Wavefront OBJ file of the C-alpha trace (Angstrom):
o trace
v -41.623 18.885 -64.586
v -38.399 20.418 -63.318
v -40.202 21.690 -60.224
v -41.633 18.213 -59.632
v -38.151 16.712 -59.887
v -36.776 19.211 -57.359
v -39.618 18.415 -54.987
v -38.905 14.688 -55.429
v -35.168 15.129 -54.749
v -35.894 17.363 -51.795
v -38.214 14.754 -50.315
v -35.637 12.041 -50.807
v -32.966 14.078 -49.031
v -35.293 14.788 -46.126
v -36.097 11.109 -45.867
v -32.405 10.127 -45.834
v -31.613 12.838 -43.312
v -34.392 11.671 -41.045
v -33.179 8.070 -41.260
v -29.590 9.096 -40.541
v -30.602 10.949 -37.386
v -32.644 8.131 -35.908
v -31.576 5.081 -33.925
v -33.632 2.004 -34.639
v -34.808 -0.532 -32.059
v -31.757 -2.692 -32.729
v -29.407 0.237 -32.210
v -31.162 1.292 -29.000
v -30.884 -2.237 -27.617
v -27.201 -2.321 -28.475
v -26.575 1.057 -26.782
v -28.477 -0.032 -23.689
v -26.613 -3.308 -23.261
v -23.264 -1.717 -24.089
v -23.682 0.858 -21.315
v -25.112 -1.701 -18.875
v -22.196 -4.016 -19.632
v -19.628 -1.309 -18.901
v -21.375 -0.348 -15.669
v -21.586 -3.964 -14.499
v -17.906 -4.631 -15.269
v -16.754 -1.599 -13.295
v -19.288 -2.150 -10.522
v -17.949 -5.659 -9.889
v -14.339 -4.599 -10.346
v -14.723 -1.493 -8.166
v -16.429 -3.474 -5.387
v -13.625 -6.034 -5.387
v -10.907 -3.357 -5.374
v -12.481 -1.226 -2.635
v -13.214 -4.312 -0.525
v -9.636 -5.579 -0.864
v -8.145 -2.190 0.002
v -10.357 -1.799 3.078
v -9.638 -5.357 4.236
v -5.892 -4.816 3.804
v -6.063 -1.660 5.901
v -8.023 -3.381 8.675
v -5.684 -6.393 8.699
v -2.629 -4.127 9.002
v -4.213 -2.228 11.905
v -5.137 -5.451 13.714
v -1.616 -6.841 13.309
v -0.078 -3.619 14.590
v -2.422 -3.590 17.587
v -1.335 -7.153 18.385
v 2.346 -6.307 17.919
v 2.187 -3.309 20.261
v -0.255 -4.718 22.806
v 1.941 -5.820 25.747
v -0.558 -8.494 26.782
v -1.943 -9.452 23.372
v -1.066 -12.557 21.437
v 0.303 -12.289 17.913
v 1.349 -14.726 15.179
v 3.732 -17.223 16.787
v 2.842 -16.152 20.333
v 0.144 -17.686 22.547
v -1.206 -16.672 25.958
v 0.740 -19.498 27.625
v 4.033 -18.024 26.379
v 3.647 -15.012 28.694
v 3.873 -17.176 31.809
v 7.145 -17.674 33.640
v 7.948 -20.872 35.475
v 7.193 -20.824 39.189
v 10.849 -21.127 40.201
v 12.198 -18.416 37.868
v 13.462 -15.111 39.302
v 14.559 -13.021 36.308
v 16.644 -9.880 36.723
v 14.505 -6.895 35.792
v 16.154 -4.505 33.321
v 14.506 -1.087 33.097
v 15.059 -0.113 29.476
v 13.978 2.566 27.055
v 14.624 3.778 23.512
v 15.032 7.278 22.149
v 14.900 7.394 18.335
v 17.313 10.046 17.094
v 17.236 9.630 13.311
v 15.623 7.558 10.566
v 17.551 7.299 7.329
v 17.614 5.174 4.186
v 13.989 4.090 4.470
v 13.528 1.972 1.331
v 10.318 0.096 0.575
v 11.851 -1.499 -2.517
v 14.802 -2.899 -0.508
v 12.625 -3.840 2.495
v 15.020 -2.149 4.895
v 15.591 1.005 6.908
v 18.397 2.450 8.994
v 17.872 4.069 12.386
v 20.041 5.789 14.997
v 18.787 5.506 18.563
v 19.767 5.584 22.225
v 19.027 2.538 24.369
v 19.651 2.351 28.113
v 19.612 -0.331 30.781
v 19.155 0.040 34.562
v 19.309 -2.999 36.842
v 20.356 -4.350 40.193
v 22.669 -7.321 40.510
v 25.680 -8.706 38.712
v 24.337 -11.856 37.092
v 23.530 -10.257 33.726
v 25.232 -7.927 31.233
v 22.443 -6.410 29.103
v 24.674 -3.772 27.503
v 27.217 -6.289 26.280
v 24.729 -8.898 25.099
v 21.846 -7.017 23.464
v 21.058 -7.501 19.772
v 18.658 -5.962 17.244
v 16.247 -8.567 15.894
v 15.942 -8.749 12.075
v 18.749 -6.239 11.801
v 22.460 -5.693 11.987
v 24.165 -3.230 14.316
v 26.349 -0.902 12.251
v 27.815 0.872 15.275
v 27.351 0.569 19.009
v 28.924 3.209 21.251
v 28.786 3.246 25.040
v 27.824 6.852 25.828
v 27.799 6.664 29.631
v 27.625 4.228 32.506
v 27.865 4.093 36.254
v 27.766 1.565 39.070
v 26.614 2.271 42.605
v 26.931 -0.883 44.632
v 24.629 -3.394 42.939
v 22.878 -0.675 40.917
v 23.998 -0.376 37.279
v 23.206 2.011 34.434
v 24.428 1.993 30.811
v 23.371 3.988 27.777
v 24.398 3.225 24.190
v 24.095 5.093 20.914
v 23.271 2.544 18.225
v 23.060 2.693 14.458
v 21.262 -0.318 12.986
v 20.044 -1.454 9.608
v 16.784 -3.354 9.977
v 15.094 -5.644 7.466
v 11.369 -5.106 7.384
v 8.787 -6.751 5.176
v 6.721 -3.625 4.654
v 3.002 -3.954 4.104
v 2.745 -2.597 0.544
v -0.801 -3.793 -0.155
v -2.182 -0.225 -0.018
v 0.826 1.539 -1.550
v 0.913 4.514 -2.249
v -1.779 5.247 0.369
v -0.027 2.960 2.817
v 0.565 3.236 6.530
v 3.775 1.643 7.743
v 4.853 0.447 11.181
v 8.535 0.284 12.023
v 9.739 -1.820 14.940
v 12.995 -1.727 16.873
v 13.232 -5.039 18.716
v 15.949 -5.532 21.332
v 16.823 -8.910 22.819
v 19.545 -10.329 25.000
v 21.734 -12.793 23.110
v 22.600 -14.847 26.161
v 19.960 -14.840 28.890
v 16.470 -16.269 28.380
v 13.346 -14.630 29.758
v 13.428 -16.714 32.939
v 16.790 -15.052 33.739
v 16.369 -11.548 32.256
v 13.228 -9.562 31.580
v 12.944 -6.005 30.283
v 10.762 -3.425 32.023
v 9.763 -0.678 29.528
v 10.736 2.867 30.511
v 7.932 4.737 28.740
v 8.441 7.868 30.774
v 11.812 8.579 29.155
v 11.356 6.884 25.762
v 10.545 9.203 22.889
v 11.286 10.254 19.303
v 13.399 13.238 18.326
v 10.896 15.823 16.990
v 13.299 16.507 14.108
v 13.120 12.940 12.823
v 11.959 12.809 9.194
v 10.766 9.841 7.134
v 10.421 11.036 3.550
v 6.803 10.905 2.392
v 5.333 10.064 5.808
v 4.114 11.631 9.017
v 5.564 10.113 12.194
v 3.779 9.418 15.459
v 5.119 8.034 18.759
v 4.315 4.535 19.944
v 4.951 3.264 23.468
v 7.780 0.892 24.271
v 6.604 -2.549 25.386
v 8.011 -5.887 26.527
v 6.921 -9.199 25.088
v 8.234 -12.746 25.073
v 9.859 -13.850 21.825
v 9.527 -17.560 21.255
v 12.032 -19.794 19.493
v 10.720 -23.296 18.831
v 14.055 -24.855 19.682
v 16.442 -25.318 22.577
v 19.334 -24.772 20.119
v 20.847 -28.000 21.426
v 21.625 -26.456 24.817
v 21.675 -29.295 27.404
v 20.913 -26.786 30.171
v 17.509 -26.019 28.627
v 15.000 -28.745 29.314
v 11.857 -27.308 27.843
v 10.960 -26.180 24.354
v 10.288 -23.630 23.069
v 12.849 -21.151 24.348
v 11.534 -17.747 25.420
v 13.522 -14.496 25.385
v 12.393 -11.116 26.666
v 12.034 -8.598 23.861
v 11.978 -4.811 24.213
v 9.949 -3.437 21.320
v 9.571 0.136 20.141
v 7.077 0.862 17.374
v 6.976 3.880 15.068
v 3.823 4.565 13.050
v 4.155 6.185 9.626
v 1.229 7.553 7.637
v 0.846 9.424 4.370
v 0.127 13.103 5.106
v -2.113 13.706 2.059
v -2.842 12.593 -1.510
v 0.068 14.525 -3.007
v 2.302 11.482 -3.493
v -0.623 9.501 -4.903
v -1.400 12.070 -7.591
v 2.272 12.573 -8.453
v 2.582 8.850 -9.153
v -0.535 8.610 -11.300
v -0.749 11.990 -13.027
v 0.709 10.439 -16.207
v -1.843 7.627 -16.083
v -4.751 10.038 -15.546
v -3.651 12.171 -18.509
v -3.338 9.028 -20.643
v -6.891 7.957 -19.736
v -8.155 11.478 -20.479
v -6.472 11.403 -23.916
v -8.052 8.025 -24.709
v -11.489 9.355 -23.734
v -11.082 12.580 -25.732
v -10.318 10.443 -28.795
v -13.978 9.343 -28.765
v -14.914 12.803 -30.104
v -12.872 12.241 -33.269
v -14.811 10.916 -36.275
v -14.220 7.143 -36.430
v -13.164 7.251 -40.086
v -10.230 9.526 -39.175
v -8.505 6.425 -37.899
v -4.960 7.624 -37.375
v -5.577 10.203 -34.607
v -8.575 8.298 -33.203
v -6.689 5.029 -32.671
v -3.296 6.709 -32.285
v -4.398 8.532 -29.141
v -5.667 5.302 -27.603
v -2.528 3.360 -28.520
v -0.303 6.129 -27.158
v -2.350 6.241 -23.945
v -1.923 2.470 -23.597
v 1.852 2.817 -23.934
v 1.974 5.595 -21.300
v -0.162 3.554 -18.889
v 2.099 0.510 -19.235
v 5.204 2.684 -18.733
v 3.628 4.229 -15.618
v 2.914 0.754 -14.260
v 6.571 -0.232 -14.712
v 7.811 2.944 -12.998
v 5.481 2.567 -10.004
v 6.342 -1.145 -9.638
v 10.004 -0.183 -9.285
v 9.241 1.666 -6.046
v 8.121 -1.416 -4.129
v 9.474 -4.956 -3.575
v 8.884 -7.569 -6.259
v 6.159 -9.654 -4.620
v 2.990 -11.392 -5.735
v 0.849 -8.954 -3.735
v -1.819 -7.081 -5.698
v -1.278 -3.548 -4.437
v -3.508 -0.506 -4.592
v -1.086 0.891 -7.187
v -1.625 -2.212 -9.341
v -5.378 -1.752 -9.067
v -5.244 1.892 -10.134
v -2.945 1.068 -13.060
v -5.064 -1.899 -14.134
v -8.203 0.229 -13.940
v -6.651 2.838 -16.229
v -5.461 0.166 -18.667
v -8.962 -1.322 -18.784
v -10.570 2.035 -19.556
v -8.081 2.675 -22.368
v -8.646 -0.822 -23.765
v -12.415 -0.308 -23.747
v -12.016 2.999 -25.642
v -10.045 1.140 -28.345
v -12.719 -1.561 -28.559
v -15.421 1.126 -28.681
v -13.577 2.950 -31.480
v -13.436 -0.270 -33.511
v -17.173 -0.874 -33.035
v -17.990 2.772 -33.778
v -15.939 2.668 -36.986
v -17.815 -0.426 -38.143
v -21.193 1.135 -37.392
v -20.233 4.394 -39.091
v -18.379 3.137 -42.157
v -19.799 -0.331 -42.876
v -23.382 -0.050 -41.601
v -23.703 3.612 -42.507
v -25.415 4.394 -39.172
v -23.591 7.630 -38.441
v -26.021 8.882 -35.813
v -25.792 5.597 -33.869
v -21.991 5.863 -34.045
v -22.055 9.378 -32.613
v -24.464 8.303 -29.864
v -22.207 5.388 -28.973
v -19.215 7.721 -28.708
v -21.018 10.240 -26.500
v -22.619 7.707 -24.180
v -19.368 5.763 -23.847
v -17.429 8.932 -23.002
v -19.896 10.010 -20.306
v -20.184 6.510 -18.805
v -16.467 5.721 -18.792
v -15.434 9.118 -17.427
v -18.046 9.056 -14.671
v -17.420 5.503 -13.552
v -13.629 5.913 -13.733
v -13.763 8.916 -11.392
v -16.219 7.179 -9.048
v -14.225 3.929 -8.753
v -10.965 5.806 -8.136
v -12.651 7.927 -5.468
v -14.094 4.845 -3.750
v -10.658 3.152 -3.705
v -9.103 6.252 -2.119
v -11.844 6.484 0.513
v -11.449 2.766 1.353
v -7.697 3.241 1.877
v -7.881 6.408 4.026
l 1 2 3 4 5 6 7 8 9 10 11 12 13 14 15 16 17 18 19 20 21 22 23 24 25 26 27 28 29 30 31 32 33 34 35 36 37 38 39 40 41 42 43 44 45 46 47 48 49 50 51 52 53 54 55 56 57 58 59 60 61 62 63 64 65 66 67 68 69 70 71 72 73 74 75 76 77 78 79 80 81 82 83 84 85 86 87 88 89 90 91 92 93 94 95 96 97 98 99 100 101 102 103 104 105 106 107 108 109 110 111 112 113 114 115 116 117 118 119 120 121 122 123 124 125 126 127 128 129 130 131 132 133 134 135 136 137 138 139 140 141 142 143 144 145 146 147 148 149 150 151 152 153 154 155 156 157 158 159 160 161 162 163 164 165 166 167 168 169 170 171 172 173 174 175 176 177 178 179 180 181 182 183 184 185 186 187 188 189 190 191 192 193 194 195 196 197 198 199 200 201 202 203 204 205 206 207 208 209 210 211 212 213 214 215 216 217 218 219 220 221 222 223 224 225 226 227 228 229 230 231 232 233 234 235 236 237 238 239 240 241 242 243 244 245 246 247 248 249 250 251 252 253 254 255 256 257 258 259 260 261 262 263 264 265 266 267 268 269 270 271 272 273 274 275 276 277 278 279 280 281 282 283 284 285 286 287 288 289 290 291 292 293 294 295 296 297 298 299 300 301 302 303 304 305 306 307 308 309 310 311 312 313 314 315 316 317 318 319 320 321 322 323 324 325 326 327 328 329 330 331 332 333 334 335 336 337 338 339 340 341 342 343 344 345 346 347 348 349 350 351 352 353 354 355 356 357 358 359 360 361 362 363 364 365 366 367 368 369 370 371 372 373 374 375 376 377 378 379 380 381 382
């Protein structure tokens, strides 16, 4: 009788054990749709992010090509604006720029300061390019005449200029951004029909010791383009509108040398996501560490977002940095939701094996797709 009772108890335990280590049809359907749902969410989100990053990069490159193409139109400039009137005989000013130093480059303040040499060579006495030049979208901090000479009607002047320039940096792909800096020189007095710059590319250059923190620097040719003002400024001597001024433009291309800055910015976020994922290995009923890790990771991710946002201007642009931060926040949020579901399955439904399966599958899926989406975003931005 005792032996029969032991056999009965043993059989009951085996039956319960077998039930506990099986996932029923309902549980398998739930696991399948849970994983499919996560994959679909990140597939759609990742496609949107990668597409936006790639489009932003292409748009920036197209705009820069237009800005530095001497014969290309650009926003606010049409093909007709390049033409001079038939009776105009502008004085040609051979001009060049040598960039000596870049300092105080600040994305958050949308400004940068540059020291450079600019020179003017011309024949005639009807214009004074050295006295009348200005830096567009900037203020000249100092302007020193370094040297000059006159030989009959031939004139030469060279100035050493320090200027602070306002620049609406393209931050859409920050911190994997490429930036283009422009020094734009115009005459304050004479319009393009009276004075036109001729770029001196042979002598224009950048000091090889110039440093822009966080970027590599490459040389861009100096060009001349008309700059159009849709006004005569009330000048009775100007009959036609718009008014066109010759602009000497020097462009400097900046690019991120590697992914070092990117990983330094997001290392805290990546660790936070890793902590939230590791929490899925903790038994759901041990709620304090299981949910505490996720909540702490959420706090770190939000703090990282605030810190990174402080490095760029306050705009409504969704940047690459925002995407990476939002992606991390979403993963952490999903781990908290998964922990809540897993706790219910484990503690209320008593389906411990299904709970463990949910934790494992969620960890593998979230980790894999998080790495893949981040990698795709980086590739799209490079």
